[in-house]
PATI-341483 format. One line per 2 residues: number of its first residue (from 1); their letters; for each residue x, y, z of N, C-alpha, C. Coordinates in steps of 0.02 Angstrom, whole numbers, plus 50000, padded with zeros to 5 digits. Example, Ala and Ser with C-alpha at 12.3 -4.5 7.8 and 13.67 -1.06 7.14 Angstrom:
1	as	50660:49716:50390:50615:49775:50390:50660:49835:50390  50642:49888:50354:50684:49947:50357:50645:50002:50394
END
This chain:
1	ma	53105:49176:49500:53134:49194:49436:53108:49141:49378  53099:49092:49399:53072:49040:49342:53000:49061:49319
3	st	52961:49081:49364:52893:49107:49346:52898:49170:49296  52950:49217:49307:52963:49262:49256:52986:49246:49193
5	ar	53026:49189:49185:53045:49172:49121:52999:49136:49085  52959:49105:49123:52900:49064:49097:52841:49111:49072
7	sg	52835:49167:49110:52777:49212:49085:52801:49251:49033  52871:49261:49017:52898:49295:48964:52887:49258:48903
9	mr	52884:49196:48902:52866:49158:48839:52797:49157:48819  52752:49167:48860:52679:49166:48837:52664:49200:48784
11	pt	52682:49266:48770:52663:49300:48716:52687:49259:48648  52741:49235:48646:52767:49197:48587:52720:49139:48577
13	cd	52700:49097:48629:52655:49048:48618:52590:49066:48598  52565:49120:48619:52498:49153:48597:52497:49160:48512
15	rm	52559:49195:48501:52566:49211:48432:52579:49149:48385  52598:49094:48410:52604:49032:48371:52546:48992:48361
17	lp	52506:48996:48405:52439:48962:48401:52400:48970:48336  52392:49032:48313:52357:49041:48252:52397:49008:48193
19	av	52465:49010:48196:52499:48984:48138:52492:48906:48141  52494:48875:48202:52483:48802:48203:52413:48788:48176
21	ll	52358:48826:48191:52295:48807:48175:52291:48821:48097  52321:48873:48069:52322:48885:47998:52355:48827:47963
23	gl	52410:48801:47993:52434:48743:47957:52396:48681:47958  52359:48672:48007:52314:48605:48016:52255:48623:47965
25	ag	52236:48681:47966:52174:48694:47913:52192:48697:47844  52258:48714:47830:52284:48715:47771:52280:48650:47733
27	gv	52297:48596:47783:52298:48530:47745:52231:48501:47726  52179:48524:47765:52116:48512:47747:52094:48542:47687
29	wl	52113:48610:47676:52082:48644:47624:52125:48635:47553  52186:48604:47561:52220:48592:47505:52187:48537:47462
31	cg	52144:48500:47498:52104:48445:47458:52057:48485:47417  52031:48546:47439:51977:48577:47398:52009:48603:47336
33	ta	52071:48613:47321:52094:48635:47260:52085:48576:47209  52099:48514:47235:52089:48461:47184:52015:48452:47172
35	ag	51970:48476:47210:51902:48466:47199:51871:48522:47159  51913:48572:47136:51889:48620:47093:51885:48687:47120
37	qt	51900:48690:47193:51896:48766:47212:51952:48809:47189  51942:48870:47189:52000:48922:47160:52045:48925:47223
39	pe	52106:48948:47203:52153:48965:47260:52129:49017:47313  52091:49064:47282:52066:49123:47321:52017:49091:47369
41	gv	51968:49043:47344:51914:49015:47388:51952:48973:47447  51997:48932:47425:52040:48892:47480:52070:48942:47532
43	ak	52098:48990:47505:52139:49036:47560:52078:49072:47606  52022:49089:47571:51976:49123:47606:51938:49074:47661
45	gi	51937:49013:47648:51913:48967:47689:51960:48954:47749  52030:48952:47731:52077:48945:47786:52078:48998:47837
47	le	52075:49058:47804:52086:49124:47848:52015:49120:47895  51960:49109:47861:51897:49114:47903:51891:49060:47955
49	at	51920:48995:47937:51917:48942:47987:51959:48946:48044  52018:48987:48038:52070:48996:48095:52053:49057:48131
51	gv	52016:49108:48096:52005:49166:48132:52071:49220:48133  52121:49197:48095:52187:49239:48096:52173:49306:48061
53	kg	52186:49357:48090:52174:49429:48059:52235:49461:48033  52292:49430:48039:52356:49458:48021:52412:49413:48051
55	gl	52474:49436:48027:52537:49402:48050:52571:49366:48000  52619:49324:48023:52663:49283:47974:52627:49209:47962
57	iv	52620:49203:47901:52595:49134:47877:52650:49099:47844  52665:49045:47866:52712:49001:47826:52682:48940:47796
59	hl	52684:48937:47729:52637:48890:47696:52690:48830:47678  52688:48776:47709:52732:48722:47697:52699:48682:47637
61	gc	52735:48663:47597:52707:48622:47534:52668:48661:47493  52689:48723:47475:52658:48775:47443:52637:48760:47358
63	gd	52680:48710:47338:52673:48692:47266:52684:48749:47221  52635:48768:47183:52645:48822:47130:52632:48894:47162
65	gk	52620:48894:47224:52618:48955:47257:52547:48993:47245  52502:48970:47216:52433:49007:47198:52397:49018:47274
67	vt	52392:48968:47307:52357:48976:47372:52400:49017:47422  52466:49014:47412:52508:49057:47454:52504:49123:47436
69	aa	52492:49139:47376:52480:49209:47350:52412:49235:47380  52367:49191:47373:52298:49210:47389:52286:49219:47462
71	lh	52334:49187:47507:52334:49200:47576:52355:49269:47595  52381:49301:47558:52405:49373:47560:52344:49422:47553
73	as	52294:49413:47599:52239:49444:47587:52242:49512:47591  52278:49539:47635:52289:49612:47647:52364:49616:47668
75	na	52386:49679:47679:52456:49696:47707:52461:49683:47781  52409:49657:47809:52412:49628:47886:52446:49561:47884
77	yl	52458:49532:47824:52490:49467:47820:52554:49467:47797  52601:49434:47810:52669:49417:47782:52664:49350:47769
79	vh	52669:49324:47703:52663:49256:47680:52723:49228:47660  52746:49168:47676:52803:49138:47654:52790:49066:47632
81	gi	52795:49045:47570:52784:48984:47539:52851:48938:47544  52850:48878:47564:52905:48842:47562:52890:48765:47527
83	dt	52924:48739:47479:52908:48679:47453:52978:48648:47438  52976:48577:47438:53037:48545:47420:53048:48519:47351
85	da	52989:48538:47312:52988:48515:47238:53011:48579:47194  53072:48582:47173:53099:48639:47134:53055:48654:47073
87	dd	53024:48598:47039:52986:48611:46981:52924:48655:46992  52888:48625:47060:52828:48667:47074:52847:48733:47091
89	va	52906:48753:47131:52921:48816:47150:52941:48859:47084  52968:48822:47036:52982:48868:46970:52923:48898:46936
91	q	52866:48864:46942:52800:48888:46911:52790:48954:46940
END
């Protein structure tokens, strides 16, 4: 019985891996916006580096939301930005 429960969780873990990779890559590419890259260029780099082809993207520390918006490359993605700074979110 335990093996059935464990195997039932496998698809969830498989779906979470791209999200974790995206989060890690996002931190790396956010430095690119300070270096003059466009939000679209940053988003493209993140999506290419992670190989994510669709699904839920949760962008933590989204700031003004420009990179968050650019991550919605197609309707295959559902993107949600979260930030603790109300002034950034208001932009």
